[in-house]
N, C-alpha and C positions, 0 to 999 in steps of 0.2 A: 504494500500500500504506500500512499504518499508519505506517511510518517516514517515508515521504514527506509524509504529512499532518502528522505531528508536526513535521517540519522546516519546512514552510511556516508553521505556526503560530508556531514559535519565531523564524523569520526576521522575521515581521511584528512580534512582540513586541520583538525586538532593535532593529528600526528605530524603534519608538516609545519605547524605553527604552535609548538608546545608552550610558548610563553604568552599566548593570547587569551586573556581572561574572558573576553567577550564570547569567544568560541565555547569555552567551558560553561558559561552561563546559558548559551543557546542549547548546548547539550543537555544541561539540567532541565530546561523547560521541555525539551523533546522527551526526555525520560519520564517526566511527569505526565505528558500527554499519552505515553504508553502505559501508564499505571505502574511505574517503577520508582517508588520514592527512595529506595536505598541507593540506586544509581544516581538519582538526582542529588541526593545529599553528598555523595562523593564528588560529583562534578562541581557543586557549589563550594565545597571545602577547598577545592583547587583554585577557585576564583579568588578567594581571600588571600591565598598564598601568592598568587601571581600579581594581584593588584590590591595590596593591603590598604590603599587610601580611598577605595570606592565604597561609600556607605551602603549603596544599594545591595551589594553582594552580602554584606554581613546581615542586613535586614532580611533578605530572602532566605539565607541559610538559617537564621534564627526561626523564621516561620516554618521551615521544614522540620527543624528539631521539635518545635511545638506540635506539629502534626503527628509526630511519633511519640508524643507524651514525654519527651526528653527535655524537661524544663531547665534543668541545671545547665545542660549544654547550650540551650538557647540563651540563657543569661550570660554565660561565659563568652559566647560568640559576640553578643552586643557589647559587653564590657571591653573586649579586645578591639572591636571596631571603634569605640570611644577613644581608646588610647591612641589609635592610629589616625583619627579623623582630623581634618583641618576645620570642618564645620560639623560638630558632633550633634547638632540639634535633632536631626531625624533619628539618630540612634538613641538619644535620651528619650524621645517620644515613644520609640518602639519598646524600650526597656520599661518605661512607665506602664504601657499597655500590658506587657507581660506580668508586671506586678499586680495590676488591677485584676487580671484574670485569675491570678493565684490568691486573691483575697488580701493582698498586701497593700491596702489603700494608702496607709500612712507612709509607707516606703515610696510609693509612687508620687505622693504629694511632696514629700521632702526632696526627692530627686529632681522633680520639675521646678520646685522653688529655687533650688541651688542653680539649676541650669538657666533659669530666667534671670537670676541675679547676675550671672556671668555673661549671658548673651543678649540681654535686653529683650524687647518684644519681638522675638523671632516668631513668625506666624505659625510655624510647626509646633513650637513649644506652647504658644497661646492656645491652639486648638487641642493640644494634648492635655493641658490643664483643664480646659473646658470639658474634655471627655472624663476627667477625674470627677468633676462636679456632677456631670450627667450620671455617672455610675453610682455616685452616692445618693442622688435623688431616686434612682431606680431601686436602690437597696433600701430606701426609706431612712437613710441616716443624714440626709440634707434636703433642703427645700428645692423645688424646681427652679425657684427664682435665683438660686446661687449661680447656676451656670449662665443664665441670662445676664445677671449683673456682671459676671466676670468678662463675658464677651463685650458688653457695652462699655465697660471701663477701658478695656484694651483698645477698642475702636475709637473711643474719645481721645486717646493719646496718639493713636496712629490709624487714621481712618482708611488708608489705602491698602488694606489687607484682604484681598478677595477670599483667601482660604478661611479666614475668621468670619467674614460675612456669610460664607456658605455654611460654616459650622453652626452659626446662629440660626440660619435658615433650617438646617437639620433639626435643631432644638425645637423650633416652633412647629415644624411639621410633625415631630413626634408627639407634641401636645395637641395636635389637631388645629393649630392656629394657621390655617392655610394662607390667609391674606398676608399675615406678617412674614410667613416663610417666603411667599412669592416676592415680596418687596425686597427681602435680603438677597435672594438668589439673583434678582434683576440687578441689584447693586454690584454683586460679584461679577456678573457678566459684563457690566459696563467697564469694569477694570480689567477683565480678562476675557475679551469677546471670542477668543478661539479655544477656550478651555471646554472640551466636550463634556467633562464631568459636571460642570455647572449647567450646561444645557439639559443634561439628563435629570439633574435634581430639580430644575425649574419645571421640566415636563411632568415629573412626578407630582409636584405641588399643583400644577394646573389640573392634572387628572384628578387629584384628590378634591379639588374645587369644582369638578365636573365641567371644566373648561377644556373639552376634549379637542376641539379644533386647534386651540393654542398649544396644547400638549403635543399634538401631532406635528405642527409646524416646527416646534422646538426640536423634536427628534429628527425631523427631516434635515434641519440645519446641521445638527450634530453629525448626521450621516455624510453630509457633503463635506464637512470639515475633516472627518476621519472615517473613511469608508471601510476600514478593515476591522472594526470592533464588533464581534458577534453579538455582544449584549445590546447594542443599539438596534440591530435587526430584530432581536427578540422583543424588545420593548415596543418598537414601532409596530411590528406585526400584531402584538397584543392589542394595541390601541385600534388598529384597523379592524380587528375581530370585534372589539367592543362596539364599533360603529357599523357593523355588518358589511364592511368593505372587504369581503372575503377574497375576491379575485386579486386585489392589491396585496392582501396578506400572503396569499400563496406565492405571488410573484416575488415578494420581498424575501420570503424564506428561501426560495430557490436561488435568488441573487446572493443572499448571504452565504449559502452553502457553496456557491461558486467561488466566493471570496475566501471563506474559511472552511474548507472541505473536511477538516479534521476536528471541528469543534463539536463535542458531544452534546452540550446543552442546546445548541442550535438544532441538531438532529432531533433531540427529544421534543423541543418546541414544535418542530414541523410535524413529527409523528402525532403529537397531541392534536394539532390542528386538523390533520387528515381524519383522525378518529372522530373529532367533533363535527366534521363535515359529512360523516356517514361513510367514509372510506376506511373502515375499520381494518380490513386485512392489510391494505397497503400501509396504514399507519403503524400497525404492529410490526410489519417488516422493517420500517424505518427505525422504530424503537430498538429492534434487535440489532440493526446495522450500527447503531450508535456505539455499542460495546466493542464492535470490531474496529472502529476508526478511532475511538477515544475512551479507553476504559478508565476514566478518571473518577475521582470521588465526586467532583462537581456533576458529572454526567449521571452517576449512580443516584445521587440525591434527587436530581430532577426527574429521572425516570421512575424512581420509587414513588414519587408524588403522583405521577400519572397513573402508574399501576394501581396505587391505592384508590385513586378516584374511580378507576374502572372495576374496583372490587377484586382485583387480581392480587390478593394479599400475599400469596406465597411468592410471587415474583417480586413484589415490593420488599418483602422480608429478605429475600436472597440478595437483592441489591444493597440493602442497608447493612446486612451482615458482612458483605464483601467490602463495602466502604469502611466499615469499622476495622476490618483487618488491615486495610491499606493505611488508614489514618487513625490509630487508636487515641490520638490526642485531640480529635476533632469534636468540639462541643456540639456543633451543628448536627453531626452524624448521630451522636447519642440522643439528642433531643428528638430528632426525626424518628429514630428507632423506638424510643419510649412512646412517642405519640402513636406510632403504628400499633404497638402492642396494646396500648390503651384502647384504641379504636376497634381492635380485634377482640376486646373483652378479656385480654390476658393481663390481669391486674398484677400478678406476681412478677412477671418479667418487666412490666412497665415500671413498677416500683424499683426494681433492682437497677434498671438502666438509668432512671432519673437520679437515684442515689449515687450512681457512679459519675453521672454528669456533675452533680453537686460537689463531689469529692475532687474531680478533675479540675474544675474551674470554680472554686468557692467564691470568687469575687463576682461571678455572674449569677444573678438571682433566678434565672429561668428554670434551672433544674429543681431548685428548692420549691419554687412556686408550684410547678407541676406536681411534685411529690406531695406537697401539702393538700392540693386540691384532690388528688387521687385518694388520700388517706381519710378524707372526710366521710 
């Protein structure tokens, strides 16, 4: 397949250019697309050796360690990156996020406070501290207003920070304040008009406000700016489906698969569309094909959701159990698996998985909340 051919090409290039960290990173991503996290880890460990000054390699390597529930290795990786970095702010933010997930909220807050004192109002650190306040609000240990106050104070001192404006928009959207979210996303886009992530966020806010035409236009703009992102095709096709624009949705899925032929989530979305349109056999074939082209955890999660909706619980369970094997440190996988057991009426397994999720990421309330609801 195309992934195998690309891997062979990259392996040969890496053999001829043994000091090229970018090739090692590309290899890592291809290994992930093939569902081979151990090989991806090895490739990314090589990147930090070849280019010890590149923050992105340490952050990605730490994410891979986390996916394998190897949190000590993730922390060590980020700390090594901080020692090597010219601008360590993104690494401090990643380490604070790791602490928050582990329930070490005070460690995260202290780390970010020190980093902010050293670096000033770096937008990455401002948004990371905002995430700390958001996490505390969700946990019930701080008021929702704390995050808003933090963002507004930072913007009063330095208003031209689009990332902080977008984070404030995310805060408002989480609270259902769509008008406020839209206003902040629009401000972020005025400062960074080619940032496709802000287009996607604004589209989500428009959709939440039932302004579907504006949401559609926003995603169409994002697609023109960056036509290679599968998630934009998925989001825009979903909007077309909501508006009964089925021919346009079909054409968009097919166009997306031509651009990203190895994206599993896009295959799953297209298969779901076909089933929804009454082409069940073809849709199921596309779902099966997704595993052949991209046996990733992202694909397995998406496909399990479709199978569960079709009441094909055995297939959904098999996908989630495989995803759990691939990424034992994934909270998202554990929550999805617990939810499936719950919906199947298997309370015992649901409780066990939710408890494991709570133990894995004690700083994230989702597992505990589900466990408490199930125990009532």
